RODRENSE-94944 format. One record per residue (C-alpha): z, x, y; residue number from 1; residue in three letters. Coordinates in Angstrom, 2 decimals. Last residue first. Example, Ala and Ser with C-alpha at 12.3 -4.5 7.8 and 13.67 -1.06 7.14 Angstrom:
# RODRENSE-94944
+---------+---------+---------+-----+-----+
|      c3 |      c1 |      c2 |   k |   r |
+---------+---------+---------+-----+-----+
|    7.14 |   13.67 |   -1.06 |   2 | SER |
|    7.80 |   12.30 |   -4.50 |   1 | ALA |
+---------+---------+---------+-----+-----+
This chain:
# RODRENSE-94944
+---------+---------+---------+-----+-----+
|      c3 |      c1 |      c2 |   k |   r |
+---------+---------+---------+-----+-----+
|   84.95 |   47.72 |  116.75 | 264 | THR |
|   84.52 |   49.66 |  119.99 | 263 | GLU |
|   80.98 |   50.81 |  119.18 | 262 | ASP |
|   79.98 |   47.22 |  118.47 | 261 | ASP |
|   81.11 |   45.96 |  121.89 | 260 | SER |
|   84.20 |   43.83 |  122.18 | 259 | LEU |
|   83.62 |   40.27 |  123.45 | 258 | ASP |
|   85.31 |   38.64 |  120.43 | 257 | PRO |
|   88.75 |   39.93 |  121.48 | 256 | ARG |
|   90.76 |   41.25 |  118.53 | 255 | SER |
|   90.89 |   44.81 |  119.84 | 254 | LEU |
|   92.63 |   43.72 |  123.04 | 253 | ARG |
|   95.14 |   41.39 |  121.42 | 252 | ASP |
|   95.99 |   43.88 |  118.68 | 251 | ILE |
|   96.34 |   46.66 |  121.24 | 250 | LEU |
|   98.75 |   44.56 |  123.29 | 249 | GLY |
|  100.77 |   43.72 |  120.18 | 248 | ASN |
|  101.02 |   47.42 |  119.42 | 247 | ILE |
|  102.33 |   48.30 |  122.89 | 246 | GLU |
|  104.75 |   45.36 |  122.98 | 245 | LYS |
|  106.37 |   46.34 |  119.68 | 244 | ASN |
|  105.32 |   45.11 |  116.26 | 243 | PHE |
|  107.91 |   44.05 |  113.66 | 242 | ILE |
|  108.14 |   40.41 |  114.72 | 241 | GLY |
|  108.08 |   39.07 |  111.15 | 240 | LEU |
|  105.22 |   36.67 |  111.88 | 239 | GLU |
|  103.47 |   39.36 |  113.88 | 238 | ARG |
|  103.70 |   41.86 |  111.07 | 237 | GLY |
|  102.51 |   39.31 |  108.51 | 236 | ARG |
|   99.44 |   38.44 |  110.55 | 235 | GLN |
|   98.61 |   42.10 |  111.13 | 234 | ILE |
|   99.13 |   42.88 |  107.44 | 233 | LEU |
|   96.83 |   40.00 |  106.48 | 232 | ASP |
|   94.16 |   41.51 |  108.72 | 231 | PRO |
|   93.87 |   44.32 |  106.15 | 230 | ARG |
|   90.53 |   46.14 |  106.44 | 229 | LEU |
|   89.25 |   45.50 |  109.97 | 228 | ARG |
|   92.48 |   44.60 |  111.76 | 227 | LEU |
|   94.28 |   47.41 |  109.95 | 226 | THR |
|   91.63 |   49.93 |  110.92 | 225 | LYS |
|   91.74 |   48.94 |  114.59 | 224 | GLU |
|   95.53 |   48.95 |  114.71 | 223 | VAL |
|   95.73 |   52.40 |  113.15 | 222 | ARG |
|   92.88 |   53.65 |  115.34 | 221 | LYS |
|   94.73 |   52.47 |  118.44 | 220 | GLU |
|   97.89 |   54.26 |  117.32 | 219 | LEU |
|   95.95 |   57.45 |  116.66 | 218 | ARG |
|   94.30 |   57.38 |  120.07 | 217 | TRP |
|   97.62 |   56.69 |  121.82 | 216 | LEU |
|   99.33 |   59.56 |  120.02 | 215 | ARG |
|   96.43 |   61.90 |  120.78 | 214 | ILE |
|   96.62 |   60.92 |  124.46 | 213 | GLN |
|  100.34 |   61.65 |  124.45 | 212 | GLU |
|   99.93 |   65.01 |  122.72 | 211 | HIS |
|   97.18 |   66.41 |  124.95 | 210 | HIS |
|   96.03 |   69.45 |  122.91 | 209 | GLY |
|   92.44 |   68.42 |  123.58 | 208 | SER |
|   91.01 |   69.06 |  120.10 | 207 | LEU |
|   92.11 |   65.68 |  118.71 | 206 | LEU |
|   90.68 |   63.94 |  121.78 | 205 | ILE |
|   87.28 |   65.46 |  121.09 | 204 | GLU |
|   86.82 |   63.46 |  117.90 | 203 | PRO |
|   85.79 |   65.88 |  115.11 | 202 | VAL |
|   82.04 |   66.26 |  115.04 | 201 | LYS |
|   79.50 |   65.03 |  112.49 | 200 | MET |
|   76.32 |   67.16 |  112.44 | 199 | THR |
|   76.83 |   68.03 |  108.73 | 198 | ASP |
|   80.46 |   68.99 |  109.40 | 197 | PHE |
|   81.39 |   70.12 |  112.90 | 196 | VAL |
|   84.95 |   71.04 |  113.85 | 195 | GLU |
|   85.40 |   72.75 |  110.48 | 194 | PRO |
|   88.24 |   72.26 |  109.81 | 193 | ARG |
|   90.51 |   69.17 |  109.54 | 192 | THR |
|   90.33 |   65.45 |  110.26 | 191 | PHE |
|   92.51 |   62.41 |  109.51 | 190 | GLN |
|   91.82 |   58.75 |  110.31 | 189 | PRO |
|   94.88 |   56.62 |  111.29 | 188 | TYR |
|   97.21 |   55.17 |  108.64 | 187 | GLU |
|   97.46 |   51.45 |  107.95 | 186 | LEU |
|   99.90 |   49.29 |  109.89 | 185 | LEU |
|  103.11 |   47.33 |  109.18 | 184 | GLY |
|  105.48 |   49.94 |  110.64 | 183 | GLY |
|  104.77 |   52.26 |  107.75 | 182 | SER |
|  102.14 |   50.53 |  105.60 | 181 | PHE |
|   99.78 |   53.54 |  105.60 | 180 | SER |
|  101.29 |   56.81 |  106.78 | 179 | GLU |
|  102.91 |   57.25 |  110.16 | 178 | GLU |
|  106.52 |   58.17 |  109.36 | 177 | THR |
|  106.22 |   59.47 |  105.82 | 176 | LEU |
|  104.94 |   63.00 |  106.47 | 175 | SER |
|  107.73 |   63.55 |  108.98 | 174 | ASP |
|  110.28 |   63.27 |  106.15 | 173 | ALA |
|  108.90 |   66.40 |  104.48 | 172 | CYS |
|  108.58 |   65.90 |  100.74 | 171 | ILE |
|  111.03 |   65.64 |   97.85 | 170 | VAL |
|  114.03 |   66.17 |  100.15 | 169 | SER |
|  115.30 |   62.56 |  100.03 | 168 | ASP |
|  113.51 |   60.30 |   97.55 | 167 | VAL |
|  110.48 |   58.62 |   99.11 | 166 | LEU |
|  108.00 |   60.79 |   97.16 | 165 | ARG |
|  109.69 |   59.61 |   93.96 | 164 | TYR |
|  108.93 |   55.97 |   94.71 | 163 | THR |
|  105.15 |   55.62 |   95.03 | 162 | ALA |
|  104.42 |   58.10 |   92.25 | 161 | ASP |
|  106.88 |   56.46 |   89.87 | 160 | ILE |
|  105.55 |   52.95 |   90.53 | 159 | VAL |
|  101.95 |   54.09 |   90.02 | 158 | ALA |
|  103.00 |   56.05 |   86.93 | 157 | LEU |
|  104.50 |   52.90 |   85.44 | 156 | ALA |
|  101.26 |   51.00 |   86.04 | 155 | ALA |
|   99.25 |   53.65 |   84.21 | 154 | VAL |
|  101.81 |   53.71 |   81.38 | 153 | GLU |
|  101.56 |   49.95 |   80.98 | 152 | GLY |
|   98.08 |   50.61 |   79.67 | 151 | SER |
|   95.41 |   48.02 |   79.00 | 150 | SER |
|   95.49 |   47.05 |   82.65 | 149 | LEU |
|   95.10 |   43.52 |   84.03 | 148 | VAL |
|   94.38 |   42.72 |   87.68 | 147 | TYR |
|   96.24 |   41.24 |   90.62 | 146 | ASP |
|   98.11 |   44.40 |   91.44 | 145 | GLY |
|  100.94 |   46.80 |   90.57 | 144 | VAL |
|  102.91 |   44.04 |   88.85 | 143 | SER |
|  106.68 |   44.29 |   88.49 | 142 | ILE |
|  109.09 |   42.44 |   86.20 | 141 | GLU |
|  112.58 |   43.32 |   87.37 | 140 | ASP |
|  116.06 |   43.48 |   85.85 | 139 | ASP |
|  114.98 |   43.54 |   82.20 | 138 | VAL |
|  117.47 |   43.61 |   79.33 | 137 | TYR |
|  118.12 |   40.28 |   77.67 | 136 | ARG |
|  115.45 |   37.92 |   79.03 | 135 | ASP |
|  112.74 |   40.59 |   79.16 | 134 | ILE |
|  113.56 |   41.77 |   75.65 | 133 | ILE |
|  113.52 |   38.17 |   74.47 | 132 | ARG |
|  110.02 |   37.73 |   75.86 | 131 | GLN |
|  108.56 |   39.98 |   73.13 | 130 | ASP |
|  106.37 |   42.57 |   74.79 | 129 | ILE |
|  102.82 |   42.48 |   76.15 | 128 | GLY |
|   99.50 |   41.20 |   74.81 | 127 | GLU |
|   98.41 |   44.73 |   73.76 | 126 | TYR |
|  100.62 |   47.33 |   75.45 | 125 | ARG |
|  103.78 |   47.33 |   77.53 | 124 | GLY |
|  105.44 |   50.24 |   79.28 | 123 | CYS |
|  109.17 |   49.76 |   79.89 | 122 | ILE |
|  110.42 |   51.69 |   82.91 | 121 | LEU |
|  114.06 |   52.72 |   83.27 | 120 | VAL |
|  114.70 |   53.67 |   86.88 | 119 | LEU |
|  117.75 |   55.77 |   87.66 | 118 | GLU |
|  119.94 |   56.52 |   90.69 | 117 | GLN |
|  118.29 |   53.77 |   92.73 | 116 | GLU |
|  117.38 |   54.31 |   96.39 | 115 | LYS |
|  113.69 |   54.87 |   95.57 | 114 | ALA |
|  113.58 |   51.33 |   94.16 | 113 | LEU |
|  114.14 |   49.77 |   97.59 | 112 | GLU |
|  111.57 |   52.00 |   99.28 | 111 | LYS |
|  109.02 |   51.16 |   96.58 | 110 | ALA |
|  109.79 |   47.46 |   97.08 | 109 | LEU |
|  108.92 |   47.76 |  100.76 | 108 | GLU |
|  105.78 |   49.71 |   99.91 | 107 | GLN |
|  104.71 |   46.84 |   97.69 | 106 | THR |
|  104.67 |   46.00 |   93.98 | 105 | PHE |
|  103.86 |   42.33 |   93.47 | 104 | GLN |
|  106.20 |   40.27 |   91.33 | 103 | ARG |
|  105.55 |   40.34 |   87.63 | 102 | GLY |
|  102.94 |   38.55 |   85.51 | 101 | SER |
|  100.61 |   41.57 |   85.51 | 100 | PRO |
|  103.50 |   43.37 |   83.77 |  99 | SER |
|  105.44 |   46.60 |   84.12 |  98 | LEU |
|  108.97 |   45.95 |   82.85 |  97 | TYR |
|  111.66 |   47.49 |   85.02 |  96 | ILE |
|  115.24 |   48.28 |   84.01 |  95 | VAL |
|  117.57 |   49.55 |   86.74 |  94 | ARG |
|  119.70 |   52.32 |   85.31 |  93 | GLY |
|  123.01 |   53.27 |   83.70 |  92 | GLU |
|  124.34 |   49.75 |   83.48 |  91 | LYS |
|  127.65 |   48.46 |   84.86 |  90 | GLU |
|  126.37 |   47.12 |   88.20 |  89 | GLU |
|  123.39 |   45.50 |   86.47 |  88 | LYS |
|  125.76 |   43.46 |   84.30 |  87 | ALA |
|  126.89 |   41.35 |   87.26 |  86 | ASN |
|  123.35 |   40.41 |   88.28 |  85 | LYS |
|  122.12 |   39.99 |   84.72 |  84 | ALA |
|  124.79 |   37.50 |   83.68 |  83 | ASN |
|  122.46 |   34.46 |   83.55 |  82 | GLU |
|  119.78 |   36.50 |   81.76 |  81 | ALA |
|  122.13 |   37.58 |   78.98 |  80 | ASP |
|  122.69 |   41.29 |   78.81 |  79 | GLN |
|  122.17 |   44.06 |   76.28 |  78 | ARG |
|  123.51 |   47.48 |   77.20 |  77 | SER |
|  121.13 |   50.10 |   78.59 |  76 | ILE |
|  122.68 |   53.38 |   77.48 |  75 | ASN |
|  119.45 |   55.34 |   76.88 |  74 | VAL |
|  119.69 |   54.76 |   73.10 |  73 | PHE |
|  120.45 |   51.08 |   73.70 |  72 | GLU |
|  117.10 |   50.81 |   75.46 |  71 | LEU |
|  115.29 |   52.50 |   72.58 |  70 | ALA |
|  117.03 |   50.21 |   70.09 |  69 | ARG |
|  115.99 |   47.15 |   72.08 |  68 | ALA |
|  112.38 |   48.39 |   72.26 |  67 | ILE |
|  112.27 |   48.94 |   68.49 |  66 | PRO |
|  113.78 |   45.47 |   67.88 |  65 | GLU |
|  111.66 |   43.35 |   70.22 |  64 | ALA |
|  108.27 |   43.93 |   68.66 |  63 | LEU |
|  105.22 |   44.50 |   70.87 |  62 | MET |
|  102.83 |   41.55 |   70.74 |  61 | VAL |
|   99.37 |   41.61 |   69.15 |  60 | MET |
|   96.01 |   40.21 |   70.15 |  59 | GLY |
|   94.49 |   36.77 |   70.01 |  58 | PRO |
|   96.30 |   33.45 |   69.62 |  57 | GLY |
|   98.73 |   31.90 |   67.21 |  56 | GLY |
|  101.99 |   30.08 |   67.84 |  55 | GLY |
|  104.06 |   33.16 |   67.09 |  54 | TYR |
|  102.23 |   36.28 |   68.21 |  53 | PRO |
|  100.88 |   38.78 |   65.67 |  52 | ALA |
|  102.90 |   41.99 |   65.26 |  51 | ASP |
|  103.70 |   45.22 |   67.09 |  50 | ASP |
|  105.84 |   48.36 |   66.84 |  49 | CYS |
|  105.18 |   49.59 |   63.30 |  48 | THR |
|  106.45 |   53.13 |   62.74 |  47 | LYS |
|  104.57 |   53.35 |   59.42 |  46 | HIS |
|  107.77 |   54.39 |   57.61 |  45 | LYS |
|  109.45 |   51.18 |   58.64 |  44 | ASP |
|  112.13 |   50.18 |   61.11 |  43 | HIS |
|  110.80 |   51.37 |   64.50 |  42 | ALA |
|  113.00 |   53.39 |   66.86 |  41 | PHE |
|  110.89 |   56.56 |   66.99 |  40 | ASP |
|  107.88 |   54.34 |   67.71 |  39 | ARG |
|  109.39 |   53.54 |   71.12 |  38 | ILE |
|  108.80 |   57.13 |   72.22 |  37 | ASN |
|  111.32 |   57.77 |   74.99 |  36 | ILE |
|  110.09 |   59.90 |   77.88 |  35 | ALA |
|  112.67 |   61.69 |   79.99 |  34 | GLN |
|  112.59 |   62.66 |   83.63 |  33 | TYR |
|  114.90 |   64.08 |   86.31 |  32 | GLU |
|  114.06 |   64.47 |   90.00 |  31 | ILE |
|  115.88 |   66.42 |   92.72 |  30 | ILE |
|  116.77 |   69.33 |   90.43 |  29 | GLY |
|  114.63 |   71.89 |   92.26 |  28 | ARG |
|  112.44 |   72.38 |   89.18 |  27 | LYS |
|  112.02 |   68.61 |   88.91 |  26 | ILE |
|  110.92 |   68.34 |   92.54 |  25 | ALA |
|  108.50 |   71.24 |   92.05 |  24 | LYS |
|  106.92 |   69.56 |   89.02 |  23 | ALA |
|  106.59 |   66.33 |   91.00 |  22 | MET |
|  104.91 |   68.10 |   93.91 |  21 | ILE |
|  102.04 |   69.36 |   91.76 |  20 | SER |
|  102.06 |   69.10 |   87.97 |  19 | THR |
|  104.40 |   68.87 |   84.98 |  18 | THR |
|  105.72 |   65.35 |   85.52 |  17 | PHE |
|  102.30 |   63.71 |   85.42 |  16 | PHE |
|  101.42 |   65.23 |   82.06 |  15 | ALA |
|  104.44 |   63.66 |   80.35 |  14 | ASP |
|  103.34 |   60.16 |   81.38 |  13 | THR |
|  100.29 |   59.99 |   79.12 |  12 | ILE |
|  101.82 |   62.16 |   76.39 |  11 | GLU |
|  104.59 |   59.59 |   76.02 |  10 | PRO |
|  102.22 |   57.11 |   74.33 |   9 | PHE |
|  104.18 |   54.25 |   72.77 |   8 | LEU |
|  106.35 |   54.09 |   75.86 |   7 | THR |
|  109.85 |   53.81 |   77.27 |   6 | LEU |
|  109.98 |   55.85 |   80.47 |   5 | VAL |
|  113.26 |   57.13 |   81.92 |   4 | THR |
|  113.01 |   58.29 |   85.52 |   3 | TYR |
|  116.05 |   59.90 |   87.14 |   2 | LYS |
|  116.63 |   60.14 |   90.86 |   1 | MET |
+---------+---------+---------+-----+-----+
């Protein structure tokens, strides 16, 4: 997987690729990365990359021409919106513009993007980028949440972090099987040493060595936590039919109004 980031502030994303698991993945050749400074493709000596919006209004809009040149530099050929689907097959990478107006970024979308050979991420600033760049070059507008960030780089890093860990051999596959959103549920609580911390003990079941009982406890905690914090995931999972009989039984039992406080 290759990540190409078009940005006005490459130092923000550069730091991410030199630390922790990502640095190891790059060293092993699993992940590639390049940051493209959009200012390097500006016309004038001041490296101007923004201007006032047509029609008036507050803020500034990033200019189309420097972004277009940067995209051409990384072999992203221009495309008309109506031909985008066919053109995507010929391009080097899938072009993503991070925007609060985009479709919501989810774990399912992260899995889809992790299968790509290259992601080209355009980081906006100010009031965003000229719409003509979106119409000509962008495959996906993606939003990382229903809020507005001043930095497209922060949103790009969220997409990168969520996808690179899903690329084969980056991390152990077993680590992905029961984490949050896998199978439509949140992850169960985790504990480590010491057994007692400030009078709070690790649940006895986790010390029992009984693998089936531990599995059942963890599954119940996943359902319980999802019901409490993200009931929308439960509703969606049932609508899509992704839960098995065991999980549906737990949902029914833990949803009953006659549960005692210590059970909920």
